[in-house]
Structure formats: C-alpha cells, structure tokens
C-alpha positions as CSV (number, residue, x, y, z in Angstrom):
1,X,-4.4,-66.4,-228.6
2,X,-2.9,-64.1,-225.7
3,X,-1.3,-66.3,-222.8
4,X,-3.2,-64.0,-220.3
5,X,-6.6,-63.1,-221.1
6,X,-7.8,-60.5,-218.6
7,X,-11.4,-59.9,-219.8
8,X,-13.0,-56.6,-219.3
9,X,-10.9,-54.2,-217.9
10,X,-13.1,-51.7,-215.7
11,X,-12.1,-48.0,-214.9
12,X,-10.1,-48.2,-211.5
13,X,-8.8,-51.5,-211.7
14,X,-5.3,-52.6,-211.5
15,X,-3.8,-56.0,-212.2
16,X,0.0,-57.5,-211.2
17,X,1.9,-60.3,-212.6
18,X,5.0,-61.7,-211.8
19,X,6.8,-63.5,-214.5
20,X,9.8,-64.3,-216.9
21,X,10.8,-64.2,-220.4
22,X,14.0,-66.3,-221.8
23,X,15.2,-68.5,-224.2
24,X,12.1,-70.6,-223.8
25,X,9.3,-68.4,-223.7
26,X,10.7,-65.0,-225.1
27,X,7.7,-63.1,-224.8
28,X,4.3,-62.8,-223.0
29,X,1.1,-61.5,-223.9
30,X,-1.6,-60.0,-221.6
31,X,-5.3,-59.5,-223.3
32,X,-7.9,-56.9,-222.2
33,X,-11.1,-55.3,-223.4
34,X,-12.1,-51.5,-222.7
35,X,-15.6,-50.0,-223.3
36,X,-16.3,-46.6,-224.1
37,X,-14.5,-43.7,-226.0
38,X,-11.9,-42.2,-223.6
39,X,-9.9,-44.7,-221.8
40,X,-6.4,-44.5,-220.2
41,X,-3.9,-47.3,-220.4
42,X,-1.0,-47.5,-217.7
43,X,1.6,-50.1,-217.8
44,X,4.7,-50.7,-215.8
45,X,7.4,-52.9,-216.3
46,X,9.9,-53.5,-213.2
47,X,11.9,-55.9,-211.6
48,X,14.2,-56.8,-214.2
49,X,17.5,-58.0,-213.9
50,X,18.5,-57.9,-217.7
51,X,16.8,-56.0,-220.8
52,X,13.1,-56.7,-221.7
53,X,10.9,-54.6,-223.5
54,X,7.2,-53.5,-223.7
55,X,4.7,-53.2,-226.3
56,X,1.3,-52.1,-226.7
57,X,-1.2,-53.1,-229.6
58,X,-4.7,-52.6,-230.6
59,X,-6.1,-56.2,-231.7
60,X,-8.0,-54.6,-234.6
61,X,-9.5,-58.2,-235.5
62,X,-10.2,-59.3,-232.2
63,X,-8.4,-62.4,-232.7
64,X,-6.3,-62.5,-229.9
65,X,-3.0,-62.6,-231.8
66,X,-0.5,-59.9,-232.8
67,X,-0.5,-59.9,-236.3
68,X,0.2,-57.9,-239.2
69,X,-3.4,-56.5,-239.1
70,X,-3.2,-55.1,-235.6
71,X,-1.8,-51.5,-234.5
72,X,1.0,-50.4,-232.5
73,X,-0.1,-47.9,-230.0
74,X,2.9,-47.2,-228.0
75,X,6.1,-49.5,-226.9
76,X,8.8,-48.5,-224.3
77,X,12.5,-49.5,-224.6
78,X,14.5,-47.9,-221.9
79,X,17.6,-50.1,-222.2
80,X,19.3,-52.4,-219.1
81,X,17.2,-53.2,-216.5
82,X,15.4,-50.2,-216.3
83,X,11.8,-50.0,-216.3
84,X,9.8,-49.4,-219.0
85,X,6.6,-47.5,-219.0
86,X,3.6,-47.0,-221.3
87,X,0.8,-44.4,-220.2
88,X,-1.7,-43.4,-223.2
89,X,-5.2,-41.9,-223.7
90,X,-7.2,-44.3,-226.5
91,X,-10.1,-43.1,-227.9
92,X,-11.5,-46.3,-229.3
93,X,-12.9,-49.0,-227.4
94,X,-12.2,-53.2,-228.0
95,X,-9.3,-55.4,-227.6
96,X,-5.8,-54.6,-226.6
97,X,-2.6,-56.6,-225.8
98,X,-0.1,-55.9,-223.8
99,X,3.3,-57.6,-224.7
100,X,6.6,-58.4,-222.8
101,X,9.6,-59.3,-224.8
102,X,12.8,-60.3,-224.1
103,X,15.7,-58.1,-225.8
104,X,18.2,-60.4,-227.7
105,X,19.5,-63.2,-225.7
106,X,18.0,-61.8,-222.1
107,X,16.6,-63.9,-219.3
108,X,15.0,-62.1,-216.9
109,X,12.2,-62.4,-214.4
110,X,9.5,-59.1,-214.3
111,X,6.5,-57.7,-212.8
112,X,4.2,-56.0,-215.0
113,X,1.5,-53.8,-213.5
114,X,-1.8,-52.8,-215.6
115,X,-4.3,-50.0,-214.7
116,X,-6.6,-47.6,-216.2
117,X,-6.2,-44.8,-213.5
118,X,-6.2,-40.9,-214.7
119,X,-3.4,-39.8,-213.8
120,X,-1.7,-43.1,-213.4
121,X,-1.1,-44.9,-210.4
122,X,1.9,-47.0,-211.2
123,X,5.2,-45.9,-210.2
124,X,7.7,-47.0,-212.5
125,X,11.3,-45.3,-212.6
126,X,11.4,-43.1,-215.8
127,X,14.2,-40.7,-214.1
128,X,15.9,-41.0,-211.4
129,X,17.4,-37.7,-209.8
130,X,19.3,-39.5,-207.0
131,X,20.1,-37.9,-203.9
132,X,18.6,-34.0,-204.1
133,X,20.9,-31.2,-202.6
134,X,20.3,-27.7,-202.5
135,X,21.8,-27.3,-205.9
136,X,18.5,-28.3,-208.3
137,X,17.9,-30.9,-210.0
138,X,16.9,-30.0,-213.6
139,X,15.3,-31.8,-216.5
140,X,13.2,-30.8,-219.7
141,X,10.6,-32.9,-220.6
142,X,7.1,-33.5,-222.1
143,X,3.6,-35.3,-221.7
144,X,1.1,-36.0,-224.2
145,X,-1.8,-38.1,-225.0
146,X,1.0,-41.1,-225.9
147,X,2.9,-40.4,-223.0
148,X,0.6,-39.1,-220.3
149,X,2.5,-39.2,-216.8
150,X,6.1,-39.3,-216.3
151,X,7.5,-40.5,-212.9
152,X,10.9,-39.4,-211.4
153,X,12.4,-41.1,-208.2
154,X,14.4,-39.1,-205.8
155,X,16.0,-39.4,-202.3
156,X,16.0,-37.1,-199.6
157,X,19.5,-38.1,-197.7
158,X,19.0,-36.1,-195.0
159,X,15.8,-34.2,-193.4
160,X,14.9,-30.9,-195.1
161,X,12.8,-28.6,-196.8
162,X,11.7,-30.4,-200.2
163,X,11.0,-28.2,-203.2
164,X,9.6,-28.8,-207.0
165,X,8.3,-26.8,-209.6
166,X,7.0,-26.7,-213.1
167,X,7.7,-23.8,-215.3
168,X,7.6,-23.4,-219.2
169,X,4.5,-25.3,-219.7
170,X,3.4,-25.1,-223.3
171,X,0.4,-22.7,-223.9
172,X,-3.2,-24.2,-224.1
173,X,-2.3,-27.2,-222.1
174,X,-2.3,-28.2,-218.2
175,X,0.5,-30.1,-216.6
176,X,0.0,-31.1,-212.8
177,X,2.0,-32.8,-210.3
178,X,2.1,-34.6,-207.2
179,X,4.5,-35.7,-204.5
180,X,4.1,-39.7,-203.2
181,X,5.6,-42.0,-201.0
182,X,5.2,-45.5,-201.9
183,X,5.1,-47.1,-198.6
184,X,4.9,-50.7,-199.4
185,X,7.2,-50.6,-201.7
186,X,5.0,-52.5,-204.7
187,X,5.4,-49.3,-207.1
188,X,1.4,-49.1,-207.3
189,X,-0.2,-46.3,-205.6
190,X,-2.8,-47.8,-203.3
191,X,-4.6,-47.0,-200.2
192,X,-1.3,-47.7,-197.9
193,X,0.6,-45.4,-199.6
194,X,0.5,-41.6,-199.3
195,X,0.3,-38.7,-201.7
196,X,1.7,-35.9,-199.4
197,X,1.4,-33.1,-201.8
198,X,0.2,-32.3,-205.1
199,X,-0.1,-28.9,-207.5
200,X,-3.1,-28.4,-209.7
201,X,-3.4,-24.6,-210.5
202,X,-4.8,-25.1,-213.9
203,X,-4.3,-23.8,-217.4
204,X,-0.2,-23.5,-218.1
205,X,0.4,-21.5,-214.7
206,X,3.6,-22.5,-212.8
207,X,3.2,-25.5,-210.3
208,X,4.9,-25.7,-207.2
209,X,5.4,-28.1,-204.3
210,X,7.2,-26.9,-201.0
211,X,7.0,-29.3,-198.1
212,X,9.0,-28.5,-194.7
213,X,11.0,-30.6,-193.3
214,X,10.5,-34.0,-195.2
215,X,11.7,-36.6,-193.7
216,X,14.8,-38.6,-195.4
217,X,13.8,-41.3,-197.8
218,X,12.6,-42.5,-201.2
219,X,9.9,-40.5,-203.2
220,X,8.6,-40.4,-206.3
221,X,7.6,-36.9,-208.2
222,X,4.8,-37.7,-210.7
223,X,4.1,-35.0,-213.4
224,X,1.1,-35.8,-215.6
225,X,-1.2,-34.0,-218.4
226,X,-4.5,-32.8,-217.2
227,X,-5.6,-31.2,-220.4
228,X,-4.5,-30.6,-223.8
229,X,-2.5,-33.0,-226.2
230,X,1.4,-32.5,-226.2
231,X,2.8,-30.2,-223.3
232,X,6.4,-29.1,-222.7
233,X,7.7,-28.3,-219.2
234,X,10.8,-27.8,-217.2
235,X,10.9,-30.2,-213.7
236,X,13.5,-28.5,-210.8
237,X,13.4,-29.9,-207.3
238,X,16.0,-29.4,-204.5
239,X,16.5,-30.0,-200.7
240,X,17.0,-26.8,-199.2
241,X,18.0,-28.2,-195.8
242,X,16.3,-25.9,-193.4
243,X,16.3,-22.6,-195.8
244,X,13.2,-21.4,-197.6
245,X,13.1,-22.8,-201.0
246,X,15.3,-21.7,-203.9
247,X,13.0,-22.3,-206.9
248,X,11.3,-19.6,-208.2
249,X,7.6,-19.8,-209.9
250,X,4.9,-17.6,-210.6
251,X,2.5,-18.3,-207.6
252,X,0.7,-15.0,-208.0
253,X,1.4,-12.3,-210.2
254,X,0.8,-9.1,-208.3
255,X,1.6,-7.0,-211.5
256,X,3.2,-3.6,-211.2
257,X,3.0,-2.1,-208.0
258,X,1.6,1.1,-207.2
259,X,0.8,3.1,-204.2
260,X,-2.4,1.5,-203.7
261,X,-1.0,-1.6,-202.0
262,X,-1.4,-4.9,-203.4
263,X,-3.4,-6.7,-200.7
264,X,-4.0,-10.6,-200.7
265,X,-4.9,-12.9,-197.4
266,X,-3.0,-16.5,-197.8
267,X,-1.5,-19.0,-195.7
268,X,1.5,-21.4,-195.6
269,X,1.3,-25.0,-193.9
270,X,3.9,-27.8,-193.6
271,X,2.9,-29.6,-196.8
272,X,2.3,-25.9,-198.6
273,X,5.1,-24.0,-196.7
274,X,6.0,-20.9,-198.9
275,X,4.1,-18.7,-201.5
276,X,5.7,-16.6,-204.2
277,X,4.4,-13.1,-205.5
278,X,5.9,-11.9,-208.6
279,X,5.7,-8.0,-209.0
280,X,7.3,-5.3,-211.1
281,X,8.6,-2.0,-210.1
282,X,7.7,-0.2,-213.2
283,X,9.9,2.7,-212.1
284,X,12.6,3.2,-209.2
285,X,10.9,3.7,-206.2
286,X,10.6,2.7,-202.6
287,X,9.3,-0.7,-202.2
288,X,7.4,-1.8,-199.3
289,X,5.6,-5.1,-198.1
290,X,4.2,-6.1,-194.6
291,X,3.0,-9.6,-193.3
292,X,0.1,-9.0,-190.4
293,X,-2.2,-11.0,-188.9
294,X,0.0,-13.9,-188.4
295,X,-1.8,-16.6,-186.6
296,X,-0.7,-20.1,-185.6
297,X,3.0,-19.8,-186.0
298,X,5.8,-17.8,-187.6
299,X,5.8,-16.7,-191.0
300,X,8.7,-14.9,-192.9
301,X,9.4,-13.2,-195.9
302,X,12.1,-12.3,-198.5
303,X,12.8,-10.1,-201.5
304,X,14.4,-11.8,-204.4
305,X,15.7,-10.5,-208.0
306,X,16.3,-13.4,-210.5
307,X,19.3,-11.5,-212.2
308,X,19.8,-14.1,-214.8
309,X,16.2,-15.5,-215.3
310,X,17.0,-19.1,-214.3
311,X,14.3,-19.7,-211.8
312,X,16.8,-20.1,-209.3
313,X,17.5,-18.4,-206.0
314,X,21.3,-18.2,-206.8
315,X,23.7,-16.3,-204.6
316,X,23.1,-12.6,-204.6
317,X,19.8,-13.0,-206.1
318,X,17.9,-12.3,-202.0
319,X,18.0,-8.4,-202.0
320,X,16.9,-8.5,-197.9
321,X,14.6,-10.5,-195.7
322,X,12.5,-10.1,-192.3
323,X,12.2,-12.8,-189.4
324,X,10.7,-10.7,-186.8
325,X,10.0,-14.0,-184.7
326,X,6.9,-15.6,-183.5
327,X,3.8,-14.0,-184.6
328,X,5.2,-10.6,-184.8
329,X,4.3,-8.2,-188.1
330,X,7.0,-8.7,-190.8
331,X,8.1,-5.9,-192.7
332,X,10.4,-4.6,-195.9
333,X,11.2,-1.3,-196.8
334,X,13.8,-0.8,-199.4
335,X,14.6,2.7,-200.8
336,X,14.6,3.3,-204.3
337,X,14.3,-0.1,-205.4
338,X,15.4,-0.2,-209.1
339,X,12.8,-1.0,-212.0
340,X,12.4,-4.6,-213.0
341,X,10.6,-7.8,-212.0
342,X,10.9,-9.2,-208.1
343,X,9.6,-12.1,-206.0
344,X,8.2,-11.7,-202.5
345,X,8.7,-14.9,-201.0
346,X,6.5,-15.8,-197.9
347,X,7.6,-18.8,-196.0
348,X,7.0,-20.9,-192.8
349,X,9.2,-21.1,-190.4
350,X,7.3,-22.6,-187.5
351,X,3.7,-23.9,-187.1
352,X,1.3,-25.4,-189.5
353,X,-1.5,-23.6,-191.2
354,X,-0.6,-20.4,-190.5
355,X,-2.4,-17.5,-192.1
356,X,-1.4,-13.8,-193.1
357,X,-2.0,-11.1,-195.1
358,X,0.7,-9.6,-197.3
359,X,0.7,-5.8,-198.7
360,X,3.0,-4.4,-201.1
361,X,3.3,-1.1,-203.0
362,X,5.7,1.4,-204.8
363,X,5.2,4.7,-203.1
364,X,7.7,6.3,-205.3
365,X,11.6,7.5,-204.9
366,X,11.0,11.3,-203.7
367,X,11.6,12.2,-200.1
368,X,8.4,12.6,-199.0
369,X,7.1,9.1,-200.2
370,X,7.7,7.0,-197.4
371,X,6.1,3.6,-196.7
372,X,2.5,3.8,-196.7
373,X,2.1,0.7,-194.6
374,X,1.8,0.2,-191.1
375,X,3.1,-3.1,-189.7
376,X,3.7,-3.0,-186.3
377,X,7.2,-3.5,-186.1
378,X,7.5,-2.2,-182.4
379,X,4.3,-2.2,-180.2
380,X,4.6,0.3,-177.1
381,X,1.6,-0.2,-175.6
382,X,-0.3,2.3,-174.0
383,X,1.7,5.3,-172.7
384,X,2.5,5.7,-169.2
385,X,5.6,7.9,-169.2
386,X,8.8,8.3,-171.5
387,X,9.6,5.2,-174.0
388,X,13.0,5.4,-175.5
389,X,14.0,2.9,-178.5
390,X,17.4,2.8,-180.3
391,X,17.7,1.3,-183.8
392,X,18.5,2.0,-187.4
393,X,17.2,2.8,-190.9
394,X,18.8,1.8,-194.0
395,X,18.6,1.6,-197.8
396,X,17.2,-1.8,-197.1
397,X,15.5,-1.0,-193.8
398,X,14.5,2.4,-194.7
399,X,11.4,2.8,-192.5
400,X,10.4,1.8,-188.7
401,X,7.0,1.8,-187.1
402,X,5.8,1.7,-183.7
403,X,2.6,1.4,-182.7
404,X,1.0,3.2,-179.3
405,X,-2.2,4.4,-177.8
406,X,-3.1,6.8,-174.9
407,X,-4.9,6.3,-171.9
408,X,-6.7,9.5,-172.1
409,X,-6.8,13.1,-173.8
410,X,-3.2,14.1,-173.6
411,X,-0.1,16.0,-175.3
412,X,1.8,13.5,-176.7
413,X,5.9,14.3,-177.6
414,X,8.0,12.5,-180.3
415,X,11.8,13.1,-180.4
416,X,14.7,11.5,-182.9
417,X,18.0,12.2,-182.0
418,X,21.3,10.6,-182.5
419,X,21.1,11.2,-186.3
420,X,24.7,10.6,-188.4
421,X,22.2,11.0,-192.0
422,X,19.1,12.5,-192.8
423,X,16.2,10.6,-191.2
424,X,12.6,12.1,-190.8
425,X,9.5,11.8,-188.7
426,X,5.6,11.4,-188.8
427,X,2.7,10.7,-186.5
428,X,-0.1,8.6,-187.9
429,X,-3.3,7.8,-186.9
430,X,-5.0,4.6,-188.7
431,X,-8.7,5.6,-188.3
432,X,-10.0,2.7,-190.5
433,X,-7.3,0.0,-188.8
434,X,-6.7,-1.2,-192.2
435,X,-2.6,-1.1,-191.5
436,X,-2.6,1.5,-194.8
437,X,-1.6,5.3,-194.6
438,X,-4.5,6.6,-195.9
439,X,-5.5,10.2,-197.0
440,X,-6.2,12.4,-193.8
441,X,-4.1,10.2,-191.8
442,X,-1.0,11.6,-191.0
443,X,-1.1,14.0,-188.2
444,X,2.2,15.6,-188.1
445,X,5.6,15.2,-189.9
446,X,9.2,16.6,-189.0
447,X,11.6,17.3,-191.8
448,X,14.1,19.3,-190.3
449,X,16.8,17.9,-192.7
450,X,20.5,16.5,-192.6
451,X,21.6,15.1,-188.8
452,X,18.9,17.5,-186.9
453,X,16.8,16.0,-184.6
454,X,13.3,15.7,-185.4
455,X,10.3,16.7,-183.2
456,X,6.6,16.4,-183.3
457,X,4.3,17.5,-180.4
458,X,0.4,16.6,-180.6
459,X,-2.6,16.1,-178.9
460,X,-4.1,12.8,-179.1
461,X,-6.9,11.2,-177.8
462,X,-7.8,7.2,-176.3
463,X,-9.1,4.5,-178.7
464,X,-7.3,5.1,-181.5
465,X,-4.0,3.2,-183.1
466,X,-1.3,5.8,-183.3
467,X,2.0,5.2,-185.2
468,X,5.3,6.5,-185.2
469,X,7.2,6.3,-188.3
470,X,11.0,6.9,-188.7
471,X,12.1,6.8,-192.3
472,X,15.3,7.2,-194.0
473,X,15.6,10.4,-196.5
474,X,16.5,9.4,-199.8
475,X,19.6,11.4,-200.3
476,X,21.3,9.3,-197.4
477,X,22.9,6.0,-196.8
478,X,22.1,4.7,-193.2
479,X,21.9,6.2,-189.7
480,X,21.4,5.1,-186.2
481,X,18.8,6.8,-184.1
482,X,17.0,7.2,-180.6
483,X,13.4,7.7,-180.9
484,X,11.9,9.0,-177.4
485,X,7.9,8.7,-177.1
486,X,6.4,10.6,-173.9
C-alpha cells in the first residue's frame, strides 16, 4: 500500500510534505482520489540536496501499489538537485499515486507539494533566467495537457521597468501568463503572496506584462495553458531600467492606416505601463499620431520599426519619440514614412491609471497632405496682443500646432518668417472639437513656396477653437521658423 494515504483530493486543495529518500528508504508514495472527468494534478518536488525524481501513476486496479497494471501518467527527471514538476490534465476519476524516487545512490531531503488548482499554484523552478538585464532573456517552450504550466524564476538586480512577452503562440490554442512574488518563500501561491500582474488576452494573441519600477528581488513568471492541447510559444523578459519596454507584441492591430484616423481610448498604469499598436503604411506617406485627453499623469509615445523582425527594440529601431511632459498632448509627424509595418508604443512616465486617446493617420505624400490631427502642442490661449513662437519643422517633426481663441469678433493675422527651407501655414477651426481636420474646417492656407514668408489674415469669432498649423513641404529637409499671431 502507499505510504501516505491522502484520501479524496477536492478541488482547490494543496498538501505539502517534507521527507527523505536514501539507502534505507529509496522511494515514497502518496495516494489520492479524484472524482469527475476533468481534473488538474500539480506536483512540485523542491528543496533537494541531491537528485530525486518524480512520477505520477494512475492506480488502475485501485490496490494502492504501483504494479504492471498501472499507467504512468507523467514523470519529471530534471537532474541534479534541480526542482521537478508535473502539471497534467486528466479525464479519468479514481486512484492516483505520486512517487518520489531517489536517483542512483542519492540521499536527500525533499519537499513535495500536491494540488489540483488551474492554473497551478505551485512554484517549482523549471527555468532560471537569472538576473534580468536590458538585453532580453529569450526561451522557446511549450505547454499542453501533459504539461499545463511552466515556471521561470528571475531576479531584478535593481529597481526597473519589467517587461515580458509571449509571442508565436500556436494557432488554435491560448497561453496566458502571470507575474508572482512568493512573499513567504514556500513555493506555493497562497493568500500571503502577490500576483502582481497577468495577461489573458485570449486565443493565440500575443501576451504582454509591463510593470513600471518593479522592486529589486526574486520573482516567478508562470505561463499556462488556457485552452487547446499543445501550444508552443516564445517567452522574452527584460529589465529596461527606467527606459520604456523593449519587447514588441501585437497588443492592438490598427491595420493599414489611411487619411481617416485610427482612434482608440486606452490607459496605462503602474502594472500595465505600456501599450503597443501595430500598423501598416500601405504606401509611403505622412504619418501622424496624437495623444490627447491625458489625465492623471504623463504618457509618452514613440514610433518603432522592427527592422530585423526579432520582436525586440534594437539600436536604430526607434524612429522618433514624443515627450511633451505632464498631461500635455503628444504628437509625432513623420514626413514621407516608407511603406511597411511599424509599432506605436505608448508608455507611462509618471502617475498611475492614466487615460488617453490615440489617433493615427497616413495623409499621403503630396505637398498638400499635412497632418490632419490637432493635438495642442502649444496652447496660446485667448489672444490679447501679438504672440511670437520660435520653433522648427523637420522630416521627423513635420508639423506643429498652436491652439488659440479670440475674446471678440476680430481680424487675426498669422505670419511665418525666418525660413531656411519651404514650410507652409494654414488656419483651422475645429468645429466639432474632435481633434481631426475634417472637410470644411480649413479656413485658409498659405503656400508661398521656397523660403518666402507665409501670411494669413482672417476674421474670427469668439467661442471657437482655432489652430495655426506649420508644416514642412515634402521637398525640403528642415527649417527653423518664427510664427507670429496677432
């Protein structure tokens, strides 16, 4: 008979045993019973000084003894004093036996934990990523009905932005992940421990965890099968310090951009500190992005092209970023961005639970297709006299917007001078306040050409939001300018 009779093992139960195998007692057996037709069995063998292995049998004849009639369900032989783990889904009720067996002439203490949680609540070290750095830890692995969960231990050597991604998940399956801190160090996830963050997007969509300023210490990243039978995946993890995450997942697929802006309202927080939007430029054109409606903190953004398609932001992959600070609107305008696939990353700089609205568009490559987005890059306020602004436009900062209003009906004059290359000017009234230049909202445009000054004069009314937009003409590289509004 089994040495340890555990009886019926109900759902949500965990049992742990400290014991020894060696010359006198080379193996220990633990029998338990399951009811129903869909059960999860998790077993973790930890705390060994020498090699012992772990086996799970179905006690077919229900005699409490491992004999030739019984079925070997799973086994783990990690070698040395490495942890062993079994995580299986079984369809047959009845008697099961977990066996701890010494390897060769080993003599060792051990701790065996058994549970039937899904996902597993046991934390054996199946892979050790060591101290995370900016260069990502990468591993290809799999989960399935006979190995429903993997646990990777890692260390944050110093506080930093923690990033994890699951990509290349097999079609027709769903693999999720969660970040755990084992506060009491018993290798079992209980109410004393902390699930810091999780990613459960569904289907075989990429999964991502991004935690801002994760404290130094040791953590566990658990990947687990949610649906399907056998799923491959690629896991990446990094400690980005205080930089934005360098792992690229397809969080949101914005598709092929057009002049009609892609729009999404979203948020970032301490434990979900960035979002990635994958999009395609079907043809070369002026790429535009704006972040507006920012509240509760500071959100920045950057444009990325994964030139070698390795899912990592390498040196040279970042095209441009926007860091206006505080809750100020963010803007990116790239002239004549090449056709291809890109990522727009929004990321938390300060605060928590920060909302924003992202807009992106491709307005084509002609000289008459400047950005059609209206973030408030400079808030001039209500005009009281002449206001003067010194700035520049270039290939990677191809448009600037200045928001203003008037207190009474009056003529307003705009003057663009000091040009060293061709930049143009237009006056816009955002009639419906949607942050987009719609049909009928351009009041006037100045297209003098070359380095000639641009001038606009228009009669404006109070109670409206007006924008002066300075933008680079496609055939030029960059130019400083002086904009006067009076």
